[in-house]
C-alpha positions in Angstrom: 87.1 216.0 167.2 86.0 212.2 167.7 83.9 212.6 164.9 86.3 213.7 162.6 88.9 210.9 163.6 86.1 208.2 162.8 85.8 209.7 159.4 89.3 209.9 158.5 89.6 206.0 159.8 87.0 205.0 157.3 88.4 207.0 154.4 91.9 204.9 154.5 93.1 201.8 152.6 91.0 200.3 149.8 87.9 198.3 149.2 87.3 194.8 148.4 86.1 196.1 145.4 88.8 197.9 144.6 91.3 195.2 145.0 89.4 192.4 143.3 89.5 195.1 140.2 93.4 195.5 140.5 93.6 191.9 140.3 91.4 191.3 137.4 93.2 194.0 135.4 96.4 192.3 136.6 95.2 188.7 135.5 94.2 190.1 131.7 97.6 191.5 131.0 99.0 188.4 132.1 96.9 186.0 129.8 97.5 188.3 127.2 101.2 188.2 127.7 101.0 184.0 127.9 99.0 184.0 124.8 101.6 186.3 123.1 104.7 184.8 124.0 104.6 181.5 122.3 103.7 182.9 118.8 106.7 185.7 119.3 108.9 182.5 120.0 107.5 180.8 117.0 108.1 183.8 114.6 111.8 184.0 116.0 112.2 180.4 115.0 110.6 180.6 111.6 112.9 183.5 111.1 116.0 181.4 111.8 114.7 178.8 109.5 114.5 181.3 106.6 118.1 182.5 107.7 119.3 179.1 107.5 117.9 178.3 104.3 118.9 181.6 103.0 122.5 180.6 104.2 122.3 177.2 102.4 121.5 179.0 99.1 124.2 180.9 99.4 126.6 178.1 100.1 125.4 176.4 97.1 126.0 179.5 95.0 129.3 179.1 96.6 130.1 175.6 95.8 129.2 176.4 92.1 131.7 178.9 91.9 134.6 176.9 93.7 133.8 173.8 91.2 134.3 176.1 87.7 130.7 176.9 87.8 129.8 173.5 87.7 125.6 172.9 88.3 125.1 171.6 91.6 123.6 168.3 91.8 122.1 165.6 94.2 125.8 164.1 94.3 127.4 167.4 95.3 124.8 167.1 98.3 125.8 163.3 98.8 129.6 164.1 98.9 128.9 166.5 101.4 127.3 164.2 103.4 130.0 161.9 103.2 132.4 164.4 104.7 133.6 166.5 102.3 133.2 170.2 102.5 130.1 171.8 101.2 131.0 175.4 101.4 132.3 176.3 105.3 129.4 173.7 106.5 129.1 170.0 106.1 125.5 168.7 105.3 123.0 168.8 108.0 120.6 165.7 108.4 117.7 167.3 107.8 118.7 168.3 104.3 117.2 166.2 101.6 117.2 166.7 97.9 115.0 165.9 94.9 115.5 166.3 91.3 112.1 166.6 88.7 109.7 165.4 91.3 108.6 169.2 91.8 105.0 168.7 90.8 104.4 166.6 93.9 106.3 168.7 96.2 104.6 169.2 99.4 105.4 171.5 102.6 108.4 169.9 104.3 107.9 169.5 108.1 109.7 172.1 110.1 113.3 171.8 110.8 113.8 170.2 107.3 115.3 171.9 104.2 114.4 170.1 100.6 117.3 171.0 97.9 115.3 170.8 94.4 117.6 170.9 91.3 116.0 171.9 88.1 113.7 174.2 90.0 112.9 177.8 90.8 110.5 179.0 93.1 106.9 180.1 92.7 105.9 181.9 95.7 106.5 179.2 98.3 106.5 176.3 96.2 109.2 174.9 93.8 108.2 174.8 90.2 110.0 173.0 87.4 112.8 174.7 85.5 114.7 173.2 82.5 117.9 175.2 83.6 120.1 172.8 85.3 121.4 175.7 87.2 118.3 176.3 88.8 118.1 175.5 92.5 115.3 176.0 94.9 115.8 175.7 98.8 112.4 175.0 100.4 112.1 174.9 104.0 109.4 174.0 106.6 107.9 176.5 108.7 106.6 175.5 112.5 102.6 176.5 113.0 101.6 176.6 108.9 100.6 174.6 106.5 102.9 176.5 103.6 106.7 176.4 103.1 109.1 179.0 102.4 111.2 178.9 99.2 114.4 180.6 97.7 116.0 180.3 94.6 119.7 179.6 95.2 120.7 180.1 91.4 
């Protein structure tokens, strides 16, 4: 009987190796989570930037409709900056315009939107268009050297 008590006592509990293996697995799981979370947050912010640029493109179309089909121009954006209504929002400070400087267009910084007049989207970059109604809304992406581009008209 004394022998079985000693044997049972030895079999109870965890060895140090088992504890270290569990801690190593938990550490790997935490490492994976800490590496994945910033990328997920960046993707979420980039999705919000795309949604904001889509909203701005829609507002440009709304502005053209409300102004008897007048083509959108840099002066319309300047008027919005001076406090006039630009659809349902006023001009955000990060929105800038360019007219025909499309050939030298570079990816804007994150949180910056550039409205190109006389331009359409060619992939993620604006391309010159002879149409005065052609508008390209280009937005910067965080953590990327490219940008997003949305044709507004």
